N, C-alpha and C positions, 0 to 999 in steps of 0.2 A: 707726453716731454716738448720742448718749445722745442716751434720751428724756428730755427738760428738766420732762416731760405742763403745770403749769398756771403754768412757769415760765418763760414769755414771754415776760410785759410784760418785766420784764428785759431779758432777753438783746436784745430788740427794741432798751432804752435803749443798751445797752452795744452793740450795730447801730450806735447811731444818731452816738453817739459817738467810738470808734472811727474811725465815714467820716467825720466832718464832721473832724477832727486827721487823718486822712489826703486829705482834701482840699483841706485848708490848709495840710496842707508843701508837696503837688501846687502850688498858684497863687504857696508861698515859691519855690517851687524854676525855678517856668517863669516868674513874671512879675518876684522879687523879684531889689533892688539888690544884698542880702547876701550875700554869697561862701556859697555849699555845700558845708560838706563831708559824706567818705563818709558818714559816719553817718547824717547823719538822709535820705540818701537806702535806710541801712538800715532806719533805725525808723519812714522810710514803708514802708516792701514790709512791715516787720509791722504797721502799721496795717491795712491792707488784704489783707491778710493773716488779720488778726484779723477781722474784717468779714464777710472771703467765709465765712469757718466760722461765724462767728455768725446771714447770710443762708441758708448753704447750701440754695441753689434748687439742689447732685443730693443734697443728703440721706441724706450716703453720705461722710462725713471719714475718710477711716487714722490708725489711733494716731499711725506715723512722724509725719505732716504737722499732727497737733495737737502731740505733742511739738517738733518742730521750727520749731514758730512760736516756741516758748514760747522755746528755744534760743540763736534769734537777737537775739530782742528784750534776752535778759540782755546780749546780744555789744554788741549795739544802742546799750542804756543805758548799760553800761564804758564802750563810745566815747564818746559820747553826753560824758560826768562825763569825760575826761580831757581836752574838747576842748573843754567849758566853761572861758568866761571872765569870768564871775561870781559872783554869789550867783542873784541872776532863774532863770540860765540851768538850777543846779544844783537849787532851787526846783522847774523846768518839770521834769529831770525825774526828777528821784526820785515827785514824782504821776502821771509813765507806769510804775511799778514800780507802784502802790495800782492802779493799768490790769488791767493782768497780773494780778495778784493776784487780782480778782474777777473775771477770766476760767480761772482756776488752778478758781477755787475752783468754778465750774459743773460746766467741761469733765471734770477726772478724779477720781481715786477720790483714798480721806482720805490711803495711804502716800504717792502723788505728789502728791497737793497737800505736803504738807508737802516732799518730795527742793525740790520747783519754784520755792517758796516763795521756802527757806532760796538756789536760788544764784540767784536777782533779790537777792535780801539783800546777798548776798555782794558778787555780781558793782558792787551803786554801793553797798556797803563802800568794796569799794578799788576805786570814780574819784574819792566826797569824797574818801575822808582822802589821796588821793593827789596831789590840788588841794586843798586847801581847808588853811587851818587843824584841826587835832586839835579842840581846840574847834567850834569851826563846826563841822563837821562832823562830832563829837558833835550839838550842837542839829538836826541836817537830819535827820540821819542814824537818830539814836536816837527820835521821831515814827515817821518812814517805817516801824521796820520793827516796833514796840508796834504800830503802823496796819496793816500789810502783817497782822499776823501775826491779830491781833485778827477785823480783817475776814472770813481764811478763815475761821478758826472755824464764827463766826454764820453767814455763806455758805453753805458745806461742811455744816451740819449743816441749816438753814433748805430746802435743793433736794433732802438726804437728804429729809425729812419731807413736801414740797411732793410726790417722788415717789411719797414710800408713798403721799398722799390718791392718786394721780393715779393709779397703778397696782395699788391692791390693792380691792377693793370694802369702801365701808366699812362696811357691815351687819356680813355674813361676813368677812371677808377675806380669803374668795375674789380670785386673778387677777381684774382689771377690763378690760374690750374692750380697753381702753389701753394691759390690761399683753399682751392676749394676742400683743401684736405682736411686742417683746423676749424674748417664750418661742419665737417662731415663728423671730424671726430667729440665737438662739443653738442650736436644734433646728438649721436651716438647717446652719449654719459646723460640725456632727456628723457624716452624715449613715450613718445606722444601718440593718443589716439582721437580720434582716425593718424589710418597712419597718414606718413606722407606725402606730399607729391612733389614731382623731378618733371622740371619743362622744358628740355631739349627746344631750341630758338636758330632758325637759319635765318638770312635773307636773301629774296632771293632779288634774282637780279643785279644784285654789287656788287657784282665787275663792271657789266659798263657803266653806274654811274663811274667809277674809278678813271672809267677809259672813254667815255664823252667828256665827266666833268672836272676831271685831274683827280687826285690823294687830298687832296684839300676839303674838298666838298665832302671826301665820299670816309674821310677823317672824323668828322662835321655830327657827318650823317651816327658815327654811328657814340655818339658819344650827346647825341637826340634822341639816342635809344635808347639811354641805357636812363639819363634825366624822364623819360618816359615811364622805362620803368621804376626807379624810385620813385614816384614821384605819386605812382597809382595801386603801389603796390603797400605791403603791411613795414613795419620797419623790422620785424627779423627775420623775412623773407631776404634770403640773398641772391644776389642775383651779380649770376659769374661767367666773364667773360673768358671761354673754351678759346678760340681762333680766329682766322683773320676781323672773318665775321657770323663765327657762332659762337650762342648764347648762351646759361643753363641760367631757370629759377632753380630755386629749394624753397615751398615751401610747405614748414611745417605745421602739426597735424590743418591738415589737408587733404582732403578724398579723392579725386581727380579727376571729381564729375562741378565740384568747384574751383577747382586749381580751370577747366575748362574755361568757365566761364565769366573768370577771372581773366585771363588770359587773353580770349576774347575779344572782354570788354577797352583790356586795359589798351589790347596795340592796335584798336581803331585806331591812335591817334600816332601810331609808325608814318614816320614821311616815307618809309618805302612797304616792298609786297611783305611780304614776312612765311615761311610755313613753322608749324610748328606741333610736337610730338610731347606724354605727357605720360608717365605707370606711375606705376604708387610703387611708393619705396619704405617703409623698418625696417630701425631698427638695425632690427638681431638678422638681417637678411643684407646680400651683397648689394654698395648701392652701383657699381659698374653695372650688374645687372638692369637692375631698373634703369642708369643710360640707355644702354643699350634695346633696351625695350624700347623706351620713347624717342631713341634716335629710330630704330624699326620703323615707327610711326608717322616722326616727322616725315624722314624719305618718301613715304608711304603718299602724302598724305601731298609731297611736292609733285613728286609724279602724277598723280593724278587732275591735280591740276595744269601739269602741260599736258599729260593727254585732250581732255577735254578744251583744254586754251586751238591746240590741235583738227579737236575735230569745228569746230568754230570758225576755226580758220579757212 
């Protein structure tokens, strides 16, 4: 399932709208005195599916399910428009197009958003022009199409911006803790041999830098650390900022021994002392356990250097 980061408020609002709509349709179907056409049942099913995806109790929804929901939505819109017997029903179903466009813009990549918006508008156009006068259909479909296209463009840009802010560290542009989940999920879908290496890095005496040189100097140092890591590591290695002066590097298809050599070479250019620990992670194993092992190794190394420095002093 795609992570929307800080966009959960609008997602829940849309879930509420579609949930209320689906419940309203169920009430009409069960208790209403009006004749229910099969298209209304399909439309109710679409509303329920969208609500299910938005609420997402299992946290994982297959892509085919998302695409099927939109395809079923387009069919229901066409069906309902062909069965519409007055202008009010046509306008109401045109609003369904807008709701589905919002759903599409939140959940799909840009090229898929365009395809789904085109399919929804095509279905509504066929339904409207088949049941109404050309001028009247144009008067309704035109504003609906313009609204749908503009809304999809604005929402998609907004979602991408919010996702970037949520999944990237604002100061260093490294992957954030939230973004790390996506990195782990992508790596889990492509198991590799040898196993992956997890590196936990902690800067030594970083608090002293902030205290003696100021927070601006500390911020600059953090940026330099990320720049050094990115410039020396492979494009598919992920640099994550997990805390104030704590970082993690996930190196796919890399042994712990190879990762140790790489990190030792890379961090020689760091503007500050550091401690690090490593662990092996296979995609069928618990990632948090690997991080705990690397973290323990990092702290063990840090304490060993402190003891050595105390003995020398």
